[in-house]
TORTORDREN-665341 format. One record per residue (C-alpha): residue in one letter; x, y negated, z negated. Coordinates in steps of 0.02 Angstrom, whole numbers. Example, Ala and Ser with C-alpha at 12.3 -4.5 7.8 and 13.67 -1.06 7.14 Angstrom:
2
+----+--------+--------+--------+
: aa :     xx :     yy :     zz :
+----+--------+--------+--------+
:  A :    615 :    225 :   -390 :
:  S :    684 :     53 :   -357 :
+----+--------+--------+--------+
***
This chain:
538
+----+--------+--------+--------+
: aa :     xx :     yy :     zz :
+----+--------+--------+--------+
:  M :   1908 :  -4092 :  -2300 :
:  E :   1922 :  -3897 :  -2278 :
:  K :   1791 :  -3826 :  -2191 :
:  Y :   1798 :  -3641 :  -2144 :
:  T :   1674 :  -3557 :  -2023 :
:  D :   1538 :  -3444 :  -2109 :
:  R :   1610 :  -3261 :  -2073 :
:  H :   1460 :  -3200 :  -1994 :
:  K :   1484 :  -3325 :  -1848 :
:  R :   1645 :  -3235 :  -1788 :
:  P :   1630 :  -3162 :  -1617 :
:  K :   1643 :  -2979 :  -1579 :
:  P :   1818 :  -2906 :  -1530 :
:  M :   1823 :  -2861 :  -1348 :
:  N :   1908 :  -2712 :  -1249 :
:  V :   2032 :  -2717 :  -1118 :
:  E :   1895 :  -2723 :   -976 :
:  Q :   1827 :  -2893 :  -1046 :
:  I :   2013 :  -2948 :  -1070 :
:  V :   2062 :  -2906 :   -893 :
:  K :   1912 :  -3006 :   -858 :
:  A :   1954 :  -3156 :   -955 :
:  A :   2138 :  -3166 :   -881 :
:  H :   2080 :  -3217 :   -716 :
:  F :   2188 :  -3385 :   -666 :
:  D :   2194 :  -3501 :   -510 :
:  Y :   2352 :  -3475 :   -406 :
:  N :   2428 :  -3619 :   -293 :
:  P :   2556 :  -3577 :   -173 :
:  F :   2579 :  -3761 :   -142 :
:  V :   2639 :  -3789 :   -320 :
:  P :   2851 :  -3767 :   -332 :
:  L :   2897 :  -3593 :   -365 :
:  R :   3013 :  -3665 :   -512 :
:  Y :   2858 :  -3709 :   -591 :
:  W :   2795 :  -3551 :   -593 :
:  L :   2937 :  -3478 :   -642 :
:  R :   2937 :  -3587 :   -796 :
:  T :   2755 :  -3542 :   -818 :
:  A :   2802 :  -3347 :   -821 :
:  R :   2932 :  -3381 :   -954 :
:  T :   2809 :  -3492 :  -1065 :
:  L :   2677 :  -3340 :  -1046 :
:  L :   2817 :  -3214 :  -1122 :
:  K :   2842 :  -3344 :  -1268 :
:  E :   2660 :  -3360 :  -1311 :
:  S :   2628 :  -3185 :  -1296 :
:  S :   2773 :  -3122 :  -1412 :
:  I :   2686 :  -3270 :  -1553 :
:  Y :   2523 :  -3181 :  -1535 :
:  E :   2574 :  -3020 :  -1546 :
:  R :   2686 :  -3060 :  -1699 :
:  E :   2524 :  -3137 :  -1779 :
:  G :   2432 :  -2989 :  -1751 :
:  N :   2327 :  -3050 :  -1592 :
:  D :   2343 :  -2901 :  -1492 :
:  Q :   2187 :  -2965 :  -1370 :
:  Q :   2260 :  -3146 :  -1319 :
:  A :   2443 :  -3038 :  -1309 :
:  Y :   2369 :  -2918 :  -1187 :
:  L :   2278 :  -3046 :  -1094 :
:  L :   2433 :  -3160 :  -1068 :
:  L :   2551 :  -3009 :  -1027 :
:  F :   2433 :  -2951 :   -895 :
:  R :   2415 :  -3120 :   -829 :
:  H :   2623 :  -3125 :   -815 :
:  A :   2643 :  -2954 :   -718 :
:  Q :   2489 :  -3025 :   -600 :
:  L :   2574 :  -3185 :   -584 :
:  V :   2748 :  -3115 :   -553 :
:  L :   2693 :  -2965 :   -442 :
:  G :   2563 :  -3031 :   -352 :
:  H :   2614 :  -3197 :   -302 :
:  L :   2790 :  -3247 :   -339 :
:  S :   2867 :  -3123 :   -226 :
:  T :   2760 :  -3208 :    -81 :
:  H :   2790 :  -3383 :   -130 :
:  P :   2854 :  -3507 :     17 :
:  D :   3007 :  -3542 :    -88 :
:  A :   3046 :  -3370 :   -143 :
:  Q :   3173 :  -3349 :    -11 :
:  Q :   3285 :  -3503 :    -60 :
:  P :   3443 :  -3451 :   -140 :
:  E :   3424 :  -3557 :   -310 :
:  N :   3250 :  -3460 :   -344 :
:  R :   3319 :  -3276 :   -303 :
:  L :   3395 :  -3255 :   -477 :
:  G :   3235 :  -3333 :   -573 :
:  L :   3140 :  -3202 :   -465 :
:  L :   3245 :  -3049 :   -523 :
:  E :   3241 :  -3097 :   -706 :
:  A :   3067 :  -3122 :   -681 :
:  E :   3058 :  -2951 :   -625 :
:  K :   3142 :  -2867 :   -750 :
:  E :   3031 :  -2944 :   -880 :
:  V :   2862 :  -2861 :   -777 :
:  N :   2937 :  -2692 :   -820 :
:  K :   2942 :  -2747 :  -1022 :
:  S :   2763 :  -2813 :   -999 :
:  L :   2694 :  -2662 :   -921 :
:  A :   2770 :  -2554 :  -1051 :
:  K :   2691 :  -2669 :  -1177 :
:  L :   2525 :  -2671 :  -1101 :
:  E :   2534 :  -2478 :  -1117 :
:  V :   2569 :  -2490 :  -1308 :
:  L :   2418 :  -2615 :  -1355 :
:  K :   2294 :  -2535 :  -1235 :
:  P :   2247 :  -2397 :  -1347 :
:  R :   2255 :  -2489 :  -1471 :
:  I :   2138 :  -2631 :  -1420 :
:  N :   2029 :  -2509 :  -1375 :
:  K :   2032 :  -2413 :  -1527 :
:  R :   1988 :  -2569 :  -1616 :
:  Y :   1846 :  -2606 :  -1500 :
:  E :   1766 :  -2433 :  -1526 :
:  R :   1787 :  -2435 :  -1721 :
:  Y :   1673 :  -2583 :  -1712 :
:  V :   1547 :  -2537 :  -1602 :
:  Q :   1524 :  -2393 :  -1718 :
:  L :   1497 :  -2489 :  -1876 :
:  V :   1382 :  -2592 :  -1781 :
:  R :   1290 :  -2451 :  -1750 :
:  D :   1295 :  -2370 :  -1908 :
:  R :   1239 :  -2541 :  -1979 :
:  N :   1087 :  -2566 :  -1862 :
:  A :   1047 :  -2369 :  -1902 :
:  R :   1023 :  -2410 :  -2084 :
:  A :    926 :  -2574 :  -2059 :
:  A :    801 :  -2476 :  -1958 :
:  A :    795 :  -2357 :  -2077 :
:  L :    745 :  -2473 :  -2209 :
:  G :    637 :  -2557 :  -2102 :
:  R :    743 :  -2721 :  -2099 :
:  G :    829 :  -2799 :  -1948 :
:  D :    993 :  -2907 :  -1946 :
:  D :   1082 :  -2954 :  -1787 :
:  R :   1192 :  -3071 :  -1859 :
:  L :   1353 :  -2975 :  -1806 :
:  Q :   1293 :  -2949 :  -1623 :
:  H :   1336 :  -3140 :  -1592 :
:  N :   1413 :  -3155 :  -1414 :
:  G :   1555 :  -3299 :  -1437 :
:  P :   1645 :  -3360 :  -1290 :
:  S :   1744 :  -3243 :  -1182 :
:  D :   1908 :  -3304 :  -1282 :
:  P :   2023 :  -3159 :  -1330 :
:  A :   2118 :  -3282 :  -1433 :
:  I :   1993 :  -3308 :  -1547 :
:  N :   1866 :  -3157 :  -1513 :
:  G :   1863 :  -3020 :  -1667 :
:  T :   2001 :  -3139 :  -1763 :
:  T :   1982 :  -3177 :  -1953 :
:  R :   1949 :  -3360 :  -2016 :
:  Q :   1901 :  -3493 :  -1890 :
:  L :   1948 :  -3655 :  -1919 :
:  A :   1896 :  -3812 :  -1833 :
:  A :   2052 :  -3926 :  -1799 :
:  G :   1995 :  -4079 :  -1852 :
:  D :   1938 :  -4030 :  -2026 :
:  N :   2096 :  -3947 :  -2060 :
:  R :   2238 :  -4059 :  -2017 :
:  D :   2323 :  -4061 :  -2187 :
:  L :   2304 :  -3865 :  -2182 :
:  A :   2397 :  -3870 :  -2025 :
:  V :   2525 :  -3974 :  -2071 :
:  K :   2561 :  -3854 :  -2209 :
:  L :   2549 :  -3701 :  -2099 :
:  A :   2673 :  -3804 :  -1965 :
:  H :   2794 :  -3848 :  -2110 :
:  K :   2814 :  -3651 :  -2167 :
:  E :   2805 :  -3566 :  -2003 :
:  I :   2934 :  -3677 :  -1906 :
:  Q :   3052 :  -3663 :  -2046 :
:  R :   3025 :  -3470 :  -2058 :
:  R :   3066 :  -3445 :  -1865 :
:  A :   3205 :  -3566 :  -1883 :
:  T :   3284 :  -3445 :  -2014 :
:  A :   3234 :  -3305 :  -1917 :
:  R :   3336 :  -3371 :  -1760 :
:  R :   3489 :  -3403 :  -1884 :
:  T :   3488 :  -3248 :  -1973 :
:  P :   3388 :  -3119 :  -1863 :
:  R :   3422 :  -2961 :  -1986 :
:  Q :   3375 :  -3052 :  -2159 :
:  A :   3225 :  -3148 :  -2108 :
:  S :   3151 :  -3032 :  -1992 :
:  A :   3009 :  -2926 :  -2043 :
:  S :   3024 :  -2738 :  -2052 :
:  E :   2908 :  -2629 :  -1968 :
:  D :   2813 :  -2593 :  -2125 :
:  E :   2797 :  -2767 :  -2167 :
:  E :   2745 :  -2809 :  -1987 :
:  Q :   2601 :  -2667 :  -2000 :
:  E :   2543 :  -2740 :  -2151 :
:  R :   2523 :  -2899 :  -2089 :
:  R :   2436 :  -2838 :  -1944 :
:  I :   2320 :  -2736 :  -2043 :
:  A :   2293 :  -2851 :  -2202 :
:  G :   2265 :  -3016 :  -2075 :
:  M :   2204 :  -3026 :  -1891 :
:  W :   2112 :  -2864 :  -1881 :
:  A :   2053 :  -2782 :  -2027 :
:  D :   1960 :  -2920 :  -2095 :
:  W :   1796 :  -2879 :  -1974 :
:  E :   1797 :  -2694 :  -2024 :
:  E :   1794 :  -2742 :  -2209 :
:  M :   1664 :  -2887 :  -2160 :
:  L :   1545 :  -2766 :  -2064 :
:  A :   1557 :  -2635 :  -2230 :
:  R :   1532 :  -2792 :  -2346 :
:  D :   1383 :  -2839 :  -2254 :
:  S :   1306 :  -2662 :  -2218 :
:  Q :   1312 :  -2633 :  -2397 :
:  S :   1271 :  -2800 :  -2478 :
:  N :   1128 :  -2864 :  -2354 :
:  L :   1053 :  -2691 :  -2309 :
:  D :   1061 :  -2598 :  -2480 :
:  N :   1092 :  -2738 :  -2599 :
:  D :    917 :  -2714 :  -2705 :
:  L :    969 :  -2528 :  -2711 :
:  N :   1141 :  -2564 :  -2777 :
:  R :   1091 :  -2676 :  -2907 :
:  Q :    983 :  -2546 :  -2971 :
:  M :   1130 :  -2400 :  -2981 :
:  Q :   1236 :  -2526 :  -3052 :
:  D :   1114 :  -2573 :  -3195 :
:  I :   1079 :  -2375 :  -3229 :
:  R :   1274 :  -2350 :  -3217 :
:  L :   1311 :  -2486 :  -3361 :
:  Q :   1166 :  -2416 :  -3473 :
:  I :   1240 :  -2260 :  -3452 :
:  D :   1420 :  -2327 :  -3498 :
:  D :   1345 :  -2436 :  -3645 :
:  K :   1292 :  -2285 :  -3732 :
:  K :   1446 :  -2178 :  -3704 :
:  D :   1550 :  -2332 :  -3770 :
:  K :   1474 :  -2475 :  -3865 :
:  T :   1635 :  -2553 :  -3899 :
:  L :   1720 :  -2559 :  -3731 :
:  W :   1547 :  -2634 :  -3647 :
:  N :   1489 :  -2728 :  -3831 :
:  G :   1298 :  -2733 :  -3731 :
:  R :   1377 :  -2844 :  -3576 :
:  K :   1262 :  -2854 :  -3404 :
:  P :   1350 :  -2853 :  -3242 :
:  I :   1441 :  -3008 :  -3198 :
:  T :   1347 :  -3112 :  -3081 :
:  G :   1423 :  -3192 :  -2919 :
:  R :   1530 :  -3037 :  -2890 :
:  D :   1509 :  -2920 :  -2739 :
:  D :   1386 :  -2800 :  -2805 :
:  T :   1469 :  -2658 :  -2685 :
:  F :   1627 :  -2664 :  -2792 :
:  N :   1636 :  -2533 :  -2925 :
:  Y :   1783 :  -2557 :  -3039 :
:  P :   1870 :  -2411 :  -3087 :
:  T :   1835 :  -2317 :  -3283 :
:  V :   1945 :  -2242 :  -3380 :
:  P :   1933 :  -2050 :  -3363 :
:  E :   1877 :  -1956 :  -3541 :
:  K :   2009 :  -1849 :  -3601 :
:  S :   1991 :  -1679 :  -3558 :
:  A :   1989 :  -1529 :  -3699 :
:  Y :   2171 :  -1466 :  -3616 :
:  E :   2237 :  -1641 :  -3664 :
:  T :   2206 :  -1645 :  -3839 :
:  Y :   2338 :  -1605 :  -3956 :
:  S :   2388 :  -1628 :  -4151 :
:  P :   2580 :  -1685 :  -4160 :
:  S :   2673 :  -1610 :  -4295 :
:  P :   2742 :  -1743 :  -4426 :
:  I :   2925 :  -1768 :  -4412 :
:  P :   3029 :  -1757 :  -4577 :
:  L :   3122 :  -1923 :  -4615 :
:  S :   3276 :  -1943 :  -4739 :
:  A :   3227 :  -2062 :  -4885 :
:  D :   3341 :  -2210 :  -4816 :
:  K :   3229 :  -2203 :  -4637 :
:  Q :   3076 :  -2181 :  -4762 :
:  S :   3123 :  -2322 :  -4853 :
:  R :   3155 :  -2433 :  -4688 :
:  A :   2992 :  -2384 :  -4610 :
:  K :   2893 :  -2446 :  -4764 :
:  E :   2976 :  -2606 :  -4769 :
:  I :   2930 :  -2624 :  -4572 :
:  L :   2752 :  -2565 :  -4608 :
:  K :   2711 :  -2701 :  -4746 :
:  P :   2590 :  -2826 :  -4688 :
:  P :   2645 :  -3006 :  -4669 :
:  K :   2637 :  -3131 :  -4806 :
:  V :   2465 :  -3248 :  -4778 :
:  P :   2558 :  -3422 :  -4756 :
:  K :   2511 :  -3562 :  -4861 :
:  V :   2379 :  -3681 :  -4823 :
:  P :   2444 :  -3835 :  -4753 :
:  R :   2436 :  -3998 :  -4858 :
:  K :   2266 :  -4110 :  -4807 :
:  E :   2294 :  -4278 :  -4727 :
:  H :   2250 :  -4428 :  -4834 :
:  L :   2094 :  -4501 :  -4762 :
:  G :   2050 :  -4681 :  -4790 :
:  Y :   1910 :  -4800 :  -4767 :
:  E :   1895 :  -4957 :  -4670 :
:  N :   1737 :  -5036 :  -4635 :
:  G :   1641 :  -4892 :  -4667 :
:  S :   1730 :  -4770 :  -4543 :
:  I :   1847 :  -4611 :  -4592 :
:  L :   2025 :  -4660 :  -4530 :
:  C :   2173 :  -4543 :  -4522 :
:  N :   2346 :  -4619 :  -4560 :
:  Q :   2413 :  -4520 :  -4406 :
:  E :   2370 :  -4606 :  -4225 :
:  L :   2256 :  -4494 :  -4125 :
:  P :   2350 :  -4441 :  -3959 :
:  E :   2296 :  -4510 :  -3797 :
:  L :   2185 :  -4407 :  -3699 :
:  P :   2284 :  -4321 :  -3549 :
:  A :   2233 :  -4415 :  -3376 :
:  K :   2121 :  -4299 :  -3271 :
:  P :   2206 :  -4206 :  -3124 :
:  P :   2183 :  -4270 :  -2966 :
:  V :   2035 :  -4181 :  -2868 :
:  S :   2102 :  -4105 :  -2710 :
:  P :   1993 :  -4090 :  -2554 :
:  Y :   2017 :  -3902 :  -2557 :
:  D :   1936 :  -3889 :  -2721 :
:  F :   1756 :  -3971 :  -2705 :
:  D :   1682 :  -3983 :  -2553 :
:  T :   1504 :  -4085 :  -2543 :
:  N :   1471 :  -4013 :  -2378 :
:  S :   1557 :  -3838 :  -2376 :
:  T :   1547 :  -3694 :  -2506 :
:  A :   1699 :  -3618 :  -2437 :
:  A :   1857 :  -3620 :  -2548 :
:  R :   2020 :  -3648 :  -2521 :
:  P :   2119 :  -3508 :  -2474 :
:  P :   2272 :  -3458 :  -2599 :
:  Q :   2439 :  -3500 :  -2538 :
:  A :   2483 :  -3310 :  -2516 :
:  E :   2359 :  -3340 :  -2366 :
:  L :   2455 :  -3461 :  -2295 :
:  Q :   2506 :  -3364 :  -2137 :
:  P :   2473 :  -3363 :  -1953 :
:  S :   2362 :  -3207 :  -1957 :
:  T :   2261 :  -3259 :  -2083 :
:  F :   2162 :  -3379 :  -1983 :
:  T :   2155 :  -3451 :  -1809 :
:  F :   2117 :  -3646 :  -1744 :
:  K :   1970 :  -3637 :  -1633 :
:  P :   1970 :  -3718 :  -1468 :
:  S :   1930 :  -3902 :  -1473 :
:  A :   1895 :  -3953 :  -1309 :
:  Y :   1872 :  -3873 :  -1132 :
:  L :   1925 :  -3902 :   -974 :
:  E :   1786 :  -3956 :   -843 :
:  N :   1785 :  -3779 :   -763 :
:  G :   1730 :  -3710 :   -948 :
:  Q :   1909 :  -3652 :   -995 :
:  P :   1953 :  -3656 :  -1185 :
:  L :   2098 :  -3776 :  -1229 :
:  R :   2208 :  -3749 :  -1391 :
:  T :   2215 :  -3869 :  -1492 :
:  I :   2378 :  -4000 :  -1497 :
:  F :   2437 :  -4051 :  -1655 :
:  L :   2539 :  -4224 :  -1629 :
:  S :   2615 :  -4327 :  -1773 :
:  P :   2569 :  -4512 :  -1749 :
:  D :   2736 :  -4565 :  -1791 :
:  L :   2805 :  -4475 :  -1643 :
:  R :   2759 :  -4630 :  -1529 :
:  L :   2811 :  -4760 :  -1663 :
:  Q :   2985 :  -4664 :  -1643 :
:  F :   2994 :  -4647 :  -1466 :
:  L :   2959 :  -4843 :  -1431 :
:  S :   3108 :  -4877 :  -1532 :
:  I :   3224 :  -4764 :  -1443 :
:  A :   3147 :  -4839 :  -1264 :
:  S :   3159 :  -5026 :  -1336 :
:  T :   3337 :  -5055 :  -1251 :
:  N :   3270 :  -4994 :  -1086 :
:  T :   3106 :  -5090 :  -1100 :
:  R :   3188 :  -5268 :  -1135 :
:  A :   3276 :  -5230 :   -965 :
:  N :   3121 :  -5165 :   -901 :
:  L :   3175 :  -5016 :   -859 :
:  E :   3041 :  -4841 :   -886 :
:  T :   3101 :  -4707 :  -1029 :
:  C :   3037 :  -4539 :  -1019 :
:  G :   3035 :  -4399 :  -1167 :
:  I :   2983 :  -4204 :  -1160 :
:  L :   2851 :  -4157 :  -1293 :
:  C :   2911 :  -3989 :  -1362 :
:  G :   2834 :  -3866 :  -1486 :
:  T :   2777 :  -3711 :  -1545 :
:  L :   2616 :  -3587 :  -1554 :
:  I :   2561 :  -3553 :  -1715 :
:  S :   2380 :  -3483 :  -1757 :
:  N :   2306 :  -3518 :  -1589 :
:  A :   2354 :  -3699 :  -1611 :
:  L :   2509 :  -3799 :  -1532 :
:  F :   2619 :  -3897 :  -1646 :
:  I :   2727 :  -4046 :  -1556 :
:  S :   2895 :  -4034 :  -1656 :
:  K :   3036 :  -4084 :  -1543 :
:  L :   3041 :  -4259 :  -1449 :
:  V :   3184 :  -4209 :  -1327 :
:  I :   3252 :  -4363 :  -1210 :
:  P :   3320 :  -4279 :  -1076 :
:  D :   3467 :  -4362 :   -955 :
:  Q :   3363 :  -4479 :   -850 :
:  E :   3358 :  -4598 :   -698 :
:  S :   3250 :  -4760 :   -713 :
:  T :   3191 :  -4912 :   -622 :
:  S :   3038 :  -5035 :   -675 :
:  D :   2920 :  -4918 :   -606 :
:  T :   2985 :  -4740 :   -620 :
:  C :   3084 :  -4622 :   -729 :
:  D :   3148 :  -4446 :   -661 :
:  T :   3238 :  -4313 :   -772 :
:  I :   3412 :  -4254 :   -705 :
:  N :   3513 :  -4109 :   -748 :
:  E :   3336 :  -4020 :   -795 :
:  S :   3457 :  -3855 :   -822 :
:  D :   3515 :  -3933 :   -987 :
:  L :   3340 :  -3967 :  -1061 :
:  F :   3266 :  -3780 :  -1021 :
:  D :   3430 :  -3719 :  -1087 :
:  Y :   3408 :  -3804 :  -1250 :
:  C :   3215 :  -3762 :  -1267 :
:  D :   3261 :  -3587 :  -1219 :
:  A :   3396 :  -3577 :  -1371 :
:  E :   3269 :  -3652 :  -1494 :
:  D :   3124 :  -3541 :  -1436 :
:  L :   3016 :  -3718 :  -1374 :
:  M :   2888 :  -3729 :  -1257 :
:  V :   2855 :  -3897 :  -1162 :
:  L :   2673 :  -3964 :  -1210 :
:  G :   2701 :  -4136 :  -1100 :
:  W :   2808 :  -4288 :  -1075 :
:  I :   2787 :  -4460 :  -1143 :
:  H :   2835 :  -4624 :  -1061 :
:  T :   2838 :  -4804 :  -1050 :
:  H :   2771 :  -4938 :   -953 :
:  P :   2868 :  -5086 :   -987 :
:  T :   2769 :  -5228 :   -902 :
:  Q :   2609 :  -5142 :   -848 :
:  T :   2454 :  -5073 :   -936 :
:  C :   2413 :  -4898 :   -988 :
:  F :   2355 :  -4790 :   -862 :
:  M :   2430 :  -4650 :   -762 :
:  S :   2498 :  -4700 :   -575 :
:  S :   2488 :  -4582 :   -441 :
:  R :   2667 :  -4561 :   -462 :
:  D :   2603 :  -4492 :   -624 :
:  L :   2493 :  -4383 :   -592 :
:  H :   2592 :  -4288 :   -482 :
:  T :   2722 :  -4274 :   -609 :
:  H :   2603 :  -4215 :   -733 :
:  C :   2515 :  -4092 :   -617 :
:  G :   2690 :  -3965 :   -632 :
:  Y :   2670 :  -3987 :   -823 :
:  Q :   2486 :  -3943 :   -828 :
:  V :   2494 :  -3798 :   -707 :
:  M :   2639 :  -3726 :   -833 :
:  M :   2524 :  -3765 :   -981 :
:  P :   2346 :  -3804 :   -960 :
:  E :   2347 :  -3895 :  -1129 :
:  S :   2502 :  -4019 :  -1075 :
:  I :   2479 :  -4184 :  -1104 :
:  A :   2554 :  -4343 :  -1038 :
:  I :   2570 :  -4486 :  -1184 :
:  V :   2585 :  -4669 :  -1079 :
:  C :   2643 :  -4835 :  -1181 :
:  A :   2630 :  -5012 :  -1129 :
:  P :   2711 :  -5088 :  -1258 :
:  S :   2715 :  -5272 :  -1182 :
:  K :   2514 :  -5241 :  -1179 :
:  G :   2509 :  -5155 :  -1355 :
:  E :   2415 :  -5011 :  -1276 :
:  W :   2449 :  -4827 :  -1257 :
:  G :   2340 :  -4671 :  -1220 :
:  V :   2349 :  -4473 :  -1212 :
:  F :   2294 :  -4408 :  -1057 :
:  R :   2274 :  -4252 :   -947 :
:  L :   2201 :  -4209 :   -759 :
:  T :   2026 :  -4147 :   -768 :
:  D :   2001 :  -3981 :   -687 :
:  P :   1912 :  -3990 :   -571 :
:  P :   1924 :  -4117 :   -478 :
:  G :   2098 :  -4180 :   -529 :
:  M :   2221 :  -4031 :   -525 :
:  K :   2149 :  -3966 :   -361 :
:  S :   2160 :  -4147 :   -295 :
:  V :   2325 :  -4195 :   -342 :
:  L :   2405 :  -4009 :   -282 :
:  N :   2336 :  -4037 :   -100 :
:  C :   2386 :  -4213 :    -97 :
:  H :   2550 :  -4221 :     20 :
:  Q :   2556 :  -4427 :     16 :
:  T :   2749 :  -4471 :    -64 :
:  G :   2717 :  -4665 :    -87 :
:  L :   2748 :  -4734 :   -257 :
:  F :   2571 :  -4782 :   -272 :
:  H :   2426 :  -4718 :   -156 :
:  P :   2253 :  -4683 :   -202 :
:  H :   2155 :  -4523 :   -208 :
:  A :   1987 :  -4506 :   -150 :
:  E :   1913 :  -4452 :   -335 :
:  S :   1887 :  -4575 :   -464 :
:  N :   1876 :  -4441 :   -609 :
:  I :   2033 :  -4382 :   -576 :
:  Y :   2119 :  -4393 :   -763 :
:  T :   2032 :  -4402 :   -933 :
:  D :   2074 :  -4451 :  -1119 :
:  A :   2151 :  -4297 :  -1197 :
:  L :   2146 :  -4384 :  -1374 :
:  R :   1975 :  -4461 :  -1410 :
:  P :   1881 :  -4347 :  -1381 :
:  G :   1979 :  -4216 :  -1348 :
:  H :   2099 :  -4070 :  -1374 :
:  V :   2242 :  -4156 :  -1459 :
:  F :   2233 :  -4230 :  -1636 :
:  E :   2359 :  -4325 :  -1742 :
:  A :   2403 :  -4247 :  -1899 :
:  Q :   2490 :  -4365 :  -2039 :
:  G :   2644 :  -4283 :  -2117 :
:  L :   2677 :  -4184 :  -1957 :
:  E :   2875 :  -4157 :  -1946 :
:  F :   2964 :  -4180 :  -1786 :
:  E :   3169 :  -4188 :  -1741 :
:  V :   3226 :  -4320 :  -1608 :
:  V :   3357 :  -4235 :  -1498 :
:  D :   3439 :  -4354 :  -1371 :
:  L :   3515 :  -4256 :  -1214 :
:  R :   3580 :  -4417 :  -1141 :
:  P :   3761 :  -4427 :  -1107 :
:  G :   3840 :  -4559 :  -1245 :
:  H :   3685 :  -4543 :  -1368 :
+----+--------+--------+--------+
***
């Protein structure tokens, strides 16, 4: 059932100084440079999506992190002098110039909103003090997460999977159309500004104003409404007909009244002479309609003392099914109108946190994806060969949706599976505007676990994106799992490990953990995905 968080529990907006403090990240020079370059490109993709959705705070954080990564670290990386990395570094440095320009545009906008918020809170507190009433609900200091601080409606992923599926279906289709026909599908500047004002940022201003008036001056407003109603009732009995104020509405909203006509607007129209023919036609038109005849009554008969009609009564229509959006015994929130089904209307809260306290965005995954992958891998499984696939998707409303299962060109053994021609894979992802969210692979004869080889492979994914997941399927055992490295100690342990053996131990016992039960991954029935096989001959 849909459960929307109460609007009064929304964290306050952040200023640029607070965002910069939250932009810190751990950099490790032992991670291959190619992973960091992919991370830089992923940061740009994410910031672009957040900016389109009107979340300037998170867009600023990611752009700042991108500039810090490229300018502060990658130029001095041990692999920076390798010929195969020079072109990637040059492209990253060009993108930094664009990022710096965007940061200059976003900075005053973010600070202005924050100052506006502070002023509204100050005014509200002053009114509260004048009335001798305290109200500190909006001074709630939420987590330092620019992705959700100051945003509109916040949703819990586990309680809103159906809504997430509908949102993903609509938004992914819209983006696909925009890539095919950018001119027709892209929004104009006015439309983007309208989305920004009406969605992500304007709501907390409206909320503050509404709370200030409704909660601090509600009694006085109600009295003024009653007096106004009495005055209007005396002026126009026909209009109001003695009705009282409708309860359940926001008492601070005054519907506009029709102004009385001034003396300068009164006039007496002169009669227009009509010909005899036109007068006759006008009389014909103005004739009152004829009263229809009274229909004949149906014959009523008697049978066993009861009155029956000759015609059978129609069956009562079946009651429409009750939607979980329409009624929720545990929540008073209503389902949002379809017009509000926009990414900027709400945001999904983090569903889990890393061991270091960093929030993890929700990943929505179709439960059918794993079964589809096992079907594709069945030939290799029978031959005792591993199969791997790449989980690709996109970012919508601060949640990650896996929408593509890409099968890359690969080489397999009974215990390993390595992708080859990675450039083809990343070219496809860039062309489709996809982000790499993790990977999936089989253990044909072994149990479901993360081998030491798997841990090192997944470390590269999780460096690029902390939410990245590894799905392991053990078809012979009927087992499967969704995992991530712990941080700490798992990530640092693997990054600092230089052993090359296929199976080697690590000192820490809790080096990885389940990401599904519990975790930041949620299965969403009905979430659509596409299978793309890049292997030659497939």
